[in-house]
Each structure stands twice: as structure tokens, then as C-alpha cells.
C-alpha positions in Angstrom: 73.2 -32.5 188.5 73.4 -36.3 189.2 69.6 -36.5 189.6 69.2 -34.6 186.3 71.5 -37.0 184.5 69.7 -40.0 185.9 66.3 -38.7 184.8 67.6 -37.9 181.3 69.1 -41.4 181.0 65.8 -43.1 181.9 63.9 -40.7 179.6 66.2 -41.6 176.7 65.7 -45.4 177.4 61.9 -44.9 177.2 62.1 -43.0 174.0 64.4 -45.7 172.5 61.9 -48.4 173.5 59.0 -46.5 172.0 60.9 -45.9 168.8 60.4 -49.6 168.1 56.6 -49.5 168.3 55.8 -46.0 167.0 56.9 -46.6 163.3 54.7 -49.7 163.2 51.8 -47.8 164.8 52.2 -44.9 162.3 52.4 -47.3 159.4 49.2 -49.0 160.6 47.4 -45.6 160.9 48.6 -44.7 157.4 47.3 -48.0 156.1 43.9 -47.2 157.7 43.9 -43.8 155.9 44.3 -45.6 152.6 41.1 -47.7 153.1 38.1 -46.5 151.1 34.4 -47.1 151.7 34.4 -49.2 148.6 37.0 -51.6 150.0 35.1 -51.9 153.3 31.9 -52.5 151.4 33.6 -55.4 149.6 34.4 -57.0 153.0 30.8 -56.5 154.2 29.5 -58.2 151.0 31.5 -61.4 151.6 29.1 -64.2 152.5 31.8 -66.8 152.9 35.0 -64.9 153.6 38.4 -66.3 153.1 40.2 -67.6 156.2 42.7 -64.7 156.3 39.8 -62.2 156.1 37.8 -64.0 158.8 40.8 -64.3 161.2 41.7 -60.6 160.8 38.1 -59.4 161.5 38.0 -61.9 164.5 41.2 -60.3 165.9 39.7 -56.8 165.5 36.6 -57.8 167.3 38.6 -59.4 170.1 40.8 -56.3 170.4 37.7 -54.0 170.6 36.1 -56.4 173.1 33.1 -57.2 170.8 31.3 -60.4 171.8 30.9 -63.2 169.2 27.6 -64.7 168.2 26.7 -68.2 169.3 25.8 -70.4 166.2 25.6 -74.0 165.4 28.4 -75.6 163.4 28.0 -78.4 160.9 27.8 -81.0 163.6 25.1 -79.0 165.4 27.4 -77.9 168.3 27.1 -74.3 169.5 30.3 -72.4 168.8 31.5 -68.7 168.9 31.3 -67.0 165.4 32.7 -63.5 165.2 31.8 -62.9 161.5 28.2 -61.5 162.0 29.6 -59.2 164.8 32.5 -58.2 162.5 30.1 -57.3 159.7 28.0 -55.2 162.0 31.1 -53.6 163.4 32.5 -52.5 160.0 29.1 -51.3 159.0 29.2 -48.6 161.7 29.7 -45.0 160.3 32.7 -44.2 162.5 34.4 -47.6 162.3 37.8 -46.3 160.8 37.8 -43.3 163.1 37.3 -45.5 166.1 40.3 -47.5 165.1 42.5 -44.4 164.8 41.4 -43.2 168.3 41.6 -46.6 169.9 42.9 -46.5 173.5 46.1 -48.4 172.9 47.5 -47.7 176.4 44.8 -49.6 178.3 44.4 -52.9 176.4 43.5 -55.7 178.9 46.2 -58.4 179.3 43.8 -61.3 178.4 43.0 -59.5 175.2 46.6 -59.1 174.4 47.3 -62.7 175.2 44.5 -63.8 172.9 45.7 -61.5 170.1 49.2 -63.0 170.4 47.7 -66.4 169.3 46.4 -64.8 166.1 49.6 -63.1 165.0 51.6 -66.3 164.7 49.0 -67.9 162.4 49.8 -68.3 158.7 46.5 -66.8 157.6 47.3 -63.7 159.8 50.6 -62.8 157.9 50.3 -59.4 156.1 51.5 -60.7 152.7 49.0 -63.5 152.7 46.2 -61.2 153.9 47.0 -58.5 151.2 46.6 -61.0 148.4 43.1 -61.7 149.6 41.8 -58.2 150.6 43.4 -54.8 150.8 40.9 -53.7 153.5 41.7 -56.8 155.6 45.4 -56.1 155.1 45.1 -52.6 156.6 43.1 -54.0 159.6 45.8 -56.8 160.0 48.5 -54.1 160.1 46.5 -52.2 162.7 46.1 -55.3 165.0 49.7 -56.1 164.7 50.7 -52.5 165.6 48.4 -52.6 168.7 50.0 -55.9 169.8 53.6 -54.5 169.3 52.8 -51.2 171.0 51.3 -53.0 174.1 54.3 -55.3 174.3 56.7 -52.3 174.2 54.6 -50.3 176.6 54.8 -53.0 179.3 58.6 -52.7 179.1 58.5 -48.9 179.1 55.9 -48.4 181.9 58.3 -49.4 184.8 60.9 -47.1 183.3 58.4 -44.3 183.1 57.6 -44.9 186.8 61.3 -44.7 187.6 61.5 -41.5 185.5 58.7 -40.0 187.5 60.4 -40.8 190.8 63.8 -39.5 189.5 62.1 -36.2 188.3 60.4 -35.8 191.7 63.7 -36.2 193.5 65.3 -33.8 191.1 62.5 -31.2 191.6 63.0 -31.4 195.4 66.7 -30.8 195.1 66.0 -28.0 192.6 63.6 -26.4 195.0 66.2 -26.3 197.7 68.8 -24.9 195.3 66.3 -22.2 194.1 65.8 -21.2 197.7 69.5 -20.7 198.3 69.8 -18.8 195.0 66.9 -16.5 196.0 68.8 -15.6 199.2 72.0 -15.0 197.2 70.1 -12.9 194.7 68.6 -10.8 197.4 72.1 -9.9 198.7 73.3 -9.4 195.1 70.4 -7.1 194.4 71.2 -4.9 197.3 74.8 -4.7 196.2 73.7 -4.0 192.6 71.4 -1.2 193.9 74.3 0.5 195.7 76.5 0.1 192.6 73.8 1.4 190.4 73.3 4.4 192.6 77.0 5.1 192.5 77.0 4.7 188.7 74.0 6.9 188.4 75.7 9.7 190.2 78.9 9.3 188.2 76.8 9.2 185.0 74.9 12.3 186.0 78.2 14.1 186.5 79.5 12.9 183.1 76.2 13.9 181.4 76.4 17.4 182.8 80.0 17.7 181.6 79.1 16.3 178.1 76.1 18.5 177.8 78.2 21.5 178.4 80.6 20.3 175.7 77.8 19.4 173.3 76.1 22.7 173.7 79.3 24.4 172.8 79.8 22.2 169.8 76.2 22.7 168.6 76.7 26.4 168.8 79.8 26.1 166.6 78.0 23.6 164.2 74.9 25.9 164.0 77.1 28.8 163.1 78.9 26.7 160.4 75.6 25.4 159.1 74.1 28.9 158.8 77.3 30.1 157.0 77.2 27.0 154.7 73.5 27.2 153.8 72.8 30.9 154.2 73.8 31.7 150.6 71.4 29.1 149.3 68.3 30.5 150.9 67.3 32.9 148.2 67.9 30.4 145.3 66.2 27.5 147.1 63.2 29.7 148.0 62.8 30.7 144.3 63.3 27.0 143.3 60.5 26.0 145.7 58.2 28.6 144.2 59.0 27.5 140.6 58.5 23.8 141.6 55.2 24.6 143.1 54.1 26.4 139.9 55.4 23.5 137.8 53.5 21.1 140.0 50.2 22.8 139.5 50.8 22.7 135.7 52.1 19.1 135.7 49.0 17.3 134.5 48.4 19.4 131.4 52.2 19.7 130.6 52.7 16.0 130.8 49.7 15.3 128.6 51.1 17.6 125.9 54.6 16.3 126.3 53.5 12.7 126.0 51.6 13.5 122.8 54.6 15.4 121.4 57.0 12.6 122.1 54.6 9.9 120.8 53.2 11.6 117.6 55.1 14.8 116.6 58.7 13.7 116.3 58.5 13.2 112.5 57.1 16.7 111.7 58.6 20.0 110.9 59.0 22.8 113.5 56.0 24.8 112.3 53.7 21.8 112.2 54.9 20.7 115.6 54.4 24.1 117.1 50.9 24.4 115.6 49.8 21.0 117.0 51.2 21.8 120.4 49.4 25.1 120.5 46.2 23.3 119.5 46.6 20.7 122.3 47.4 23.4 124.9 44.2 25.3 123.9 42.1 22.1 124.0 43.6 21.2 127.4 42.8 24.7 128.8 39.3 24.4 127.3 38.7 21.3 129.4 40.1 23.1 132.4 43.2 20.8 132.7 45.9 22.8 134.6 48.9 23.5 132.3 51.4 26.1 131.2 50.0 28.7 128.8 53.2 28.6 126.7 54.3 25.0 126.6 58.0 24.1 126.3 59.2 20.5 126.1 62.6 21.6 127.2 61.2 23.3 130.3 58.9 20.4 131.1 61.3 17.4 130.6 64.7 18.9 129.8 67.6 18.5 132.2 69.9 21.4 131.8 73.1 19.5 132.5 72.2 16.8 130.0 71.2 19.3 127.4 74.6 21.1 127.7 76.3 17.8 127.2 74.2 17.1 124.1 75.3 20.5 122.7 78.9 19.7 123.4 78.5 16.4 121.6 77.2 18.2 118.5 73.5 18.7 118.9 72.4 22.0 117.4 71.6 24.5 120.1 68.1 25.5 118.8 64.8 24.6 120.4 63.7 22.2 117.7 66.9 20.1 117.9 66.8 20.1 121.7 63.2 18.9 121.5 64.5 16.1 119.2 67.2 15.2 121.8 64.6 15.0 124.6 62.4 12.8 122.4 65.4 10.4 121.8 66.1 10.4 125.5 62.5 9.9 126.8 60.7 7.9 124.1 60.1 4.2 125.0 60.7 3.1 121.4 64.1 3.2 119.7 64.7 6.3 117.6 64.8 6.4 113.8 66.2 9.8 112.8 65.5 11.5 109.5 68.9 13.0 109.1 69.7 14.2 105.5 72.4 16.6 106.8 74.1 14.0 109.1 73.5 16.1 112.3 71.9 13.3 114.3 74.5 10.8 113.1 77.3 13.0 114.4 75.6 13.7 117.7 74.8 10.0 118.3 78.4 9.0 117.5 79.7 11.5 120.1 77.1 10.7 122.7 77.6 7.0 122.3 81.4 7.1 123.0 80.7 6.5 126.7 79.0 3.2 125.7 81.6 2.2 123.1 79.2 2.8 120.3 79.3 0.5 117.3 78.4 2.0 113.9 77.2 -0.3 111.1 74.8 -0.5 108.2 72.2 -3.0 107.1 74.4 -3.8 104.1 77.2 -5.0 106.5 77.2 -8.9 106.3 78.0 -9.2 110.0 75.8 -6.4 111.3 73.7 -8.9 113.2 76.8 -10.2 115.1 77.6 -6.6 116.0 74.0 -6.1 117.2 74.2 -9.3 119.3 77.5 -8.3 120.9 76.1 -4.8 121.7 73.0 -6.3 123.4 75.1 -8.7 125.4 77.7 -6.1 126.5 75.4 -3.2 127.0 77.0 -1.1 124.3 75.3 1.4 122.0 74.7 0.5 118.3 74.0 2.9 115.4 72.6 1.6 112.1 73.1 4.4 109.6 71.8 5.1 106.1 68.7 2.9 106.2 66.1 3.0 103.4 62.3 2.8 103.7 62.3 -0.9 104.5 64.0 -2.3 107.6 65.4 -5.8 108.0 62.8 -8.1 109.6 65.7 -9.7 111.6 65.9 -6.6 113.9 62.1 -6.6 114.7 62.6 -8.3 118.1 65.0 -5.4 119.0 62.6 -2.7 117.8 59.7 -4.2 119.6 61.8 -4.8 122.7 60.5 -8.4 122.9 62.3 -9.1 126.1 61.4 -12.0 128.4 62.6 -13.3 131.7 63.8 -16.8 132.3 65.7 -18.1 135.3 66.1 -14.5 136.7 67.8 -13.3 133.5 66.5 -10.9 130.9 66.7 -12.5 127.4 65.8 -11.4 123.9 65.4 -13.8 120.9 67.5 -12.7 118.0 67.1 -15.0 115.1 67.0 -18.5 116.5 69.1 -17.8 119.7 68.1 -16.4 123.0 70.8 -13.9 124.1 71.2 -12.1 127.5 69.8 -8.5 127.3 71.9 -5.9 129.0 69.9 -3.0 130.4 72.5 -0.4 129.3 72.1 -1.3 125.6 71.1 1.6 123.4 69.9 1.4 119.7 69.8 4.2 117.1 68.8 4.3 113.5 69.5 7.1 111.0 68.5 7.7 107.4 69.8 10.2 104.9 66.5 10.3 103.0 65.0 13.8 103.3 61.3 12.7 103.0 61.0 9.0 103.5 57.7 7.2 103.4 57.6 4.5 106.1 54.8 2.0 106.3 52.6 1.9 109.5 54.2 -1.4 110.5 57.5 0.5 110.8 56.1 3.6 112.4 54.6 1.7 115.4 57.9 0.0 116.2 60.2 3.1 116.2 60.0 6.7 117.2 60.6 8.7 114.0 62.3 12.0 114.6 62.9 14.7 112.1 66.5 16.0 112.5 66.4 18.0 109.3 68.5 21.2 109.9 66.6 24.3 110.8 67.4 27.9 109.9 68.4 28.8 113.4 70.3 25.6 114.0 72.3 25.9 110.8 72.9 29.6 111.6 74.5 28.6 114.9 76.8 26.1 113.2 77.9 28.5 110.5 78.5 31.4 113.0 80.9 29.0 114.7 82.7 28.5 111.4 82.9 32.3 111.0 84.4 32.7 114.5 86.8 29.8 113.9 88.1 31.6 110.8 88.0 35.2 112.0 88.9 34.7 115.7 90.3 31.1 116.2 91.5 32.1 119.7 87.9 33.0 120.7 86.5 29.8 119.1 88.9 27.7 121.1 88.3 29.6 124.2 84.5 29.3 123.8 84.7 25.6 123.3 86.8 25.3 126.5 84.3 27.5 128.4 81.3 25.5 127.2 82.9 22.3 128.5 84.0 24.1 131.8 80.5 25.6 132.4 78.9 22.3 131.8 81.2 20.5 134.2 80.8 23.2 136.8 77.1 23.2 136.5 77.0 19.4 136.9 79.2 19.8 140.0 76.8 22.4 141.4 73.8 20.2 140.8 75.6 17.2 142.3 76.5 19.2 145.4 72.9 20.5 145.7 71.6 16.9 145.5 74.2 15.8 148.1 73.2 18.6 150.5 69.5 17.9 150.2 70.1 14.1 150.6 72.3 14.7 153.7 69.6 17.0 155.2 66.9 14.5 154.4 68.8 11.6 155.9 69.8 13.5 159.0 67.5 12.0 161.7 66.5 14.1 164.7 69.0 16.8 165.5 71.1 17.9 162.5 73.6 19.4 164.9 74.4 16.1 166.6 77.6 15.3 164.8 80.2 16.9 162.6 79.9 14.7 159.6 77.0 16.7 158.1 78.7 20.0 158.8 82.1 18.8 157.4 80.4 17.6 154.2 78.4 20.8 153.9 81.5 22.9 154.5 83.4 21.0 151.9 80.5 21.2 149.5 80.2 25.0 150.1 83.9 25.5 149.3 83.6 23.4 146.1 80.4 25.2 145.2 81.9 28.6 145.8 84.9 27.7 143.6 82.5 26.5 140.8 80.4 29.7 141.2 83.5 31.9 140.9 84.7 30.0 137.8 81.2 30.2 136.3 81.0 34.0 136.9 84.3 34.4 135.1 83.2 32.0 132.4 79.9 33.8 131.9 81.6 37.1 131.5 84.0 35.6 129.0 81.1 33.9 127.2 79.2 37.2 127.1 82.2 38.9 125.4 82.6 36.0 123.0 78.8 36.0 122.3 79.0 39.7 121.6 81.6 38.9 118.9 79.4 36.1 117.6 76.4 38.4 117.3 78.5 40.9 115.5 79.5 38.3 112.9 76.1 36.6 112.9 74.8 38.4 109.7 77.4 36.4 107.7 76.0 33.1 109.1 72.4 34.3 108.6 73.1 35.0 104.9 74.8 31.7 104.5 71.9 29.8 106.2 69.3 31.5 104.0 71.3 30.6 100.9 71.6 27.0 102.0 67.8 26.6 102.3 67.4 28.1 98.8 69.9 25.6 97.4 68.2 22.7 99.4 64.7 23.7 98.2 65.9 23.6 94.6 65.6 19.8 94.7 61.8 20.4 94.5 62.4 22.0 91.1 64.4 19.1 89.8 65.5 16.0 91.8 68.8 16.3 90.1 69.7 19.4 92.1 71.0 17.6 95.3 73.6 19.4 97.4 74.7 18.1 100.8 75.2 20.3 103.8 78.8 19.1 104.0 79.5 20.4 100.5 77.8 23.7 101.3 79.9 24.1 104.5 83.1 23.3 102.6 82.2 26.1 100.1 81.5 28.4 103.0 84.8 27.7 104.7 86.7 28.2 101.4 85.0 31.6 100.9 85.9 32.6 104.5 89.6 31.7 103.8 89.8 33.3 100.4 87.9 36.6 101.1 89.7 39.8 101.3 90.8 40.5 104.9 90.0 43.9 106.6 90.6 45.1 110.1 87.3 47.0 110.1 84.7 44.4 111.2 81.7 46.1 109.4 83.6 46.1 106.1 84.8 42.6 106.7 81.2 41.4 107.3 79.9 43.2 104.2 82.8 41.7 102.1 82.0 38.2 103.4 78.3 38.5 102.7 78.9 39.8 99.2 81.7 37.4 98.4 79.8 34.3 99.7 76.6 35.2 97.9 78.4 35.6 94.6 80.5 32.5 95.3 77.5 30.3 96.0 75.6 31.8 93.0 78.4 31.0 90.6 79.1 27.5 92.0 75.4 26.5 92.1 74.7 28.0 88.6 77.3 25.7 87.1 74.9 22.8 87.8 71.6 24.5 86.8 69.7 24.4 83.6 69.7 27.8 81.9 65.9 28.1 82.5 66.4 27.8 86.2 69.2 30.3 86.8 66.8 33.3 86.8 64.5 31.4 89.2 67.5 30.8 91.5 68.4 34.5 91.5 64.9 35.4 92.3 64.6 32.9 95.2 67.9 34.1 96.7 66.7 37.7 96.6 63.2 36.8 97.9 64.6 34.6 100.7 67.0 37.4 101.9 64.3 40.1 101.8 61.8 37.9 103.6 64.0 37.6 106.6 63.2 40.6 108.8 66.3 40.5 110.9 68.7 40.3 108.0 66.8 43.1 106.1 67.2 45.3 109.2 70.9 44.7 109.2 71.1 45.5 105.4 68.9 48.5 105.7 66.4 47.0 103.3 62.6 47.0 103.4 61.5 43.4 104.0 58.8 41.6 101.9 55.7 41.2 104.1 53.8 38.0 104.3 50.8 39.5 102.6 52.8 40.6 99.5 54.4 37.2 99.3 51.2 35.2 99.5 49.5 37.5 96.9 52.5 37.0 94.6 52.3 33.2 95.0 48.5 32.7 94.9 46.8 35.9 93.7 44.2 37.9 95.6 41.4 35.3 95.2 43.5 32.4 96.2 45.0 34.3 99.1 41.6 35.0 100.7 41.7 31.6 102.4 45.1 32.4 104.0 45.1 36.1 104.7 43.1 37.8 107.4 39.8 39.5 106.5 40.4 43.0 105.1 44.0 42.3 104.1 43.2 41.4 100.5 41.0 44.4 99.8 43.7 46.7 101.1 46.4 45.4 98.6 46.6 48.0 95.8 46.8 46.9 92.1 50.4 47.3 90.8 51.0 49.4 87.6 52.4 46.5 85.7 49.2 44.5 85.7 45.6 45.3 84.8 43.0 45.6 87.5 40.9 42.7 86.1 43.9 40.4 86.0 44.9 41.5 89.5 41.5 40.6 90.9 41.7 37.2 89.3 
């Protein structure tokens, strides 16, 4: 230990002494790096160099042991002249490299002594030399660094020798110590071997005991696992088959789904269905795997999310559910064509989780509300827009988001505001048939939320149930919420089980955590399943009552579309869905009650038809009342399901098209042979009929 301390002290003294010379040496080498060929050439070109330049080059020659040239001075005496040798020296290609690699540790003492006579001269001072020549200054600094290094090295060398002696003594002592340690280690190894053998035998005994316990626990866990997952085998096997089938059809279905979301949101159900069928046919013609009967709900719909949408007020028909999926999946913000206010109501309920803010473009502070929603991650609904949108919201529509300093920002007006990823933006318009410019269409996803016959029928049948059987209406609402919650719980449990099984590394029977979780999940899932069975039975009973009363809603829905279409006759005939529903509710309340359900249904149908006819006719021109009567009759008789309930013969499509267009005009629409089979009625001449 004492020898180690002594050697370390000597080593530290050497390093401290060298610390004096090394900075100067490094600075000199850096100065050499700054010299350029041009500066060296300037020195070579000097015919009569200044004294500082001459003395610096002389010192370099002396240091490198370059002999001077014997020349005659002005008096004719032969003297040593280093300048020609210096010019030749600096003309060499590797001159600067030779200075950098100069053997500074072996400079002869007489050379050092001679160099010391130069360093004290006035013309050898760095400041004076730098004013004359930068190249000479760099060489001057190098010479001085060599002299300083040599001076320090002479002091350090004896200390280095002492260090070597101390280290040699330390190594000898260390060698003896290592020998004793080796002997001690040999004894220790023997002792450790005996202890290890003893520990091994004890460990083997403990392992055998633990293996017996572990095998017993694994048997119990395996039995629990089989009981927990046994009931899922059939369902998961079917799910695996369904997923495999969906995977095969994924390419074609995603292509059609993408096209539907991007292009078909603004169109009516019939047009949308026709376009989708055409795309499916084209996809199959090109042998792209896909479903024969495409369904956006089956392709992209999430059952739990769709149930929540229905609870929040989205009509439960396929067209409205498609619209909901488009809103959910589209990359652009939705602009909903919503003359009946269905989308508005749905968005308001759906946005409650995000503290939705409802505003209008006419609101003077709507931009402040928009900014606050973007900052806080809230939802914002702009309702009742016209055909022209405010240019101020264009950055929001185009999602002109940029990143700065690790933060997502959006420029709104003249200010960059933080963009929260939970922000949601919705736009609705009450215009039934708006005409948006292409500049608007490319910035938003336009979605047609105009009410459909089936969607309105579901809404109105709910009104009938609420009036006729309020207890069932309330029970159904509770059951819908309960079924949705239980289904979500089941899906969450299924995901949890699959995640636990996927994350279980190696033997799944190793510990109880997985089994405990699975057991608890199984109990919760069983409770949910039992509740859902009872709920499904109750829902089936309620739906049976709904289907019994559905003809009333069907008649009301047909009448609404007749009333709504009357705006095409005269724009003055505008009736809102809210007004129509209020008339429907009033009729339900005021109609004559009857315990016989069939009589009650007939009474409601007859009363509401008469009630709507009288109320609507009050606002019609006299010339249009007969047309209204005809359209009501025709619309009722064109609905096959309603005609079947009424026991009437429905109007077939052929008769309707011939009535509207005539035989000749109908040839382009009807199938071949249909027009020739239509007989001429008695009330028109055959010549007129053919025309």
C-alpha cells in the first residue's frame, strides 16, 4: 500500500510538470495547422527577409540540425548563413508534417542551449514576429514550444526514473501478495466446494418437495383453466372461422368501404346501394377477393359502438348506421345534410362525453369557442350552416396541423394555438338539397342524414309504444342500455382474457394470477350472459308488441314522405319532421281507446290519416288537394307490407311506371316483354295507350 501511494505521488508530480509544457506544445501544433501553402510560399519568396523572419527560420534549422551555408559577408569574410538552407527546408513537401512529428523527446543539449539564445532576442518575440509574417509566427511558436517541452522534460525525466523504480518495487510486493492470495484462494475453493455440495443436496431436496407442490397446484390450475375457458371454445372457434373468412375478403371489402366513405356519403340510399353493387361487381370481375354482398356495418362497424350510437339517438336503420360509420372513420370532418335534425340530436348526445359546444356561424364569438375547443380537446358543433362556409375555419377543415418544439399547433386566424388530439368537429345544415362548391366538398365529408322510411318508422313506432304501453317503452329503453353495457363488458373481458393468454410467457399454469383473473372474468361474464338472456327474452316480448303496433308507424311514415315530397310541387309547402311528429303524438293521445289491439290499430291508422289530411289541406291550394289525396293513396298502395296488412292489392312497379311515363317512355325502364303484356285500360283508346 505504501509503495502504491509513493508511485502514485511521483506519477502525479510528473503529470503536473508536463501540464506546463503540453498546452504550449498543443497551441504550437494548432498554429502549424493554421498555416497554409500560400503563407509558406510568401516566406519562400522573400529575397531579403525581415530580421524576425530570418531569426525564426534560423532557429528552425538549428532545431532540425540543418547545416548553414557558408557565404561571404559585405567585408568578404566567410560566415554561416541559414537562409538558403531554410528556403530549401520549407520548400520540402512534408515540411509541416515533419514539424508535427518532430522527435521532441531526444533534442541534443547543445541544440537546446543554442535555441535558448534565440528565445530571449527581441526579434524572436511572438508579437513582433506575427506583425511581420503569420507563417513565421507559427514557426516561432513551435520553436518556443520545443524549448519549453525540453526544459520541462529534463525536470520530469528523473522523476520518471523514480516512478519506474517505485513501480518495480510495488510489482515485486504485489507478486508476493498474489502468491499468498492464491494459496488462500485454494483453501477457500475447497471449502466453497464442500459448501456448494451441501447446498446442492439441500436444494435438490427442496426442489423435489416444491415440484410435488407445483404439480399439485398445476393440476388444480389446469382444472380451473379448463372450467373458465371451456365454455368459450365453441364461440371462439366460430369467431376464428369468421375472421378467416373476413380476412380472405379483406382486400375487396376495404376497397369498396374506402370508396363509400370517400365518395358516397352525400347520396341517397338507393344511389349508394347501386354504386356499391357496381363496385363489388367490378372488383369481382378483376378477381379481387371480397364479399358477394357488401355491408359497411359488417366490414367496419363495431357492435358496441353502434349500440351506443343508437342509444344516443341515431336511427337504427342500415343507412343511418352507415352514416355513423362514415362520421367515425372519415379523415375529413363531417358536414351533415340534416333537414330533420336527426344528426344534430345524435351529435349532441354523442358529444356530451367531450363537453360538446354548440354554436352557429352567426354567433359573434364562435371563433373563440372553436379555439377553446381545440385547446381543451372538446367537441364542437356548428349547426344550421348555409352553402358558403366561413373562410376563417378553413385551417380546421383542412387539418393544417404542424409541429413545433414537440407540440402540435394549428394556426387559427393570426394565432398559433395548441391542437388537442381529442378535439372533434361537426357541421350540420338544415338545407334538404344544398349545392356546395367543389372547394367545400374536398375539405369536408358530406353525409346525407335525410330521414329514411325505415328509420322514421322505427322512431314513430317508439312514439306509439310510449303512448300505448309507456311501461314497455321505459323497460325497453332500460334494456337497450343494459344490453349495450353488458355487451361492452363481455367484449372487454374477452379482450382481457386474450391479452392475458398472449402475455403469459412459457407455462400458463406457472402462477395463480392468470387463473384468478380468468376465474373472476368468467364469473362476471356469466352474470352478464344471464342478464343478457333475460334481457333478450324481455326484448323479444317487447319487440313482438312493437311489431304488432308497427302498421301505425308505417302509415305515419308513408304519410310524412308524401307531405315532405309536396315541397317539389310548390316550395311554399314546407313541413318539419318535428311538426309532423307533434301531430302524430296529438292524434295518439286524442284517438278513441280500445282494449282490442286490432281495433285500436285500425282506429289509429284511420284517425291519423284523416287528421294529417285535414291539417295539411288547410295549407294547400285548392288545385293541389286532389293531388295530395291521390299521392297518399298511391304511396300507401305501393308499400307491399302495408298493403298485406290492410288486405289490399298493391300497385306493382310496372303499373306505376306506365302511369307516370306511358308505354313508350317506360320501355327504357321496364324489362323486355313487360310493356307488351300490359293491357289497354277501358277508359283510354288503344292509340292513346300506345303513345
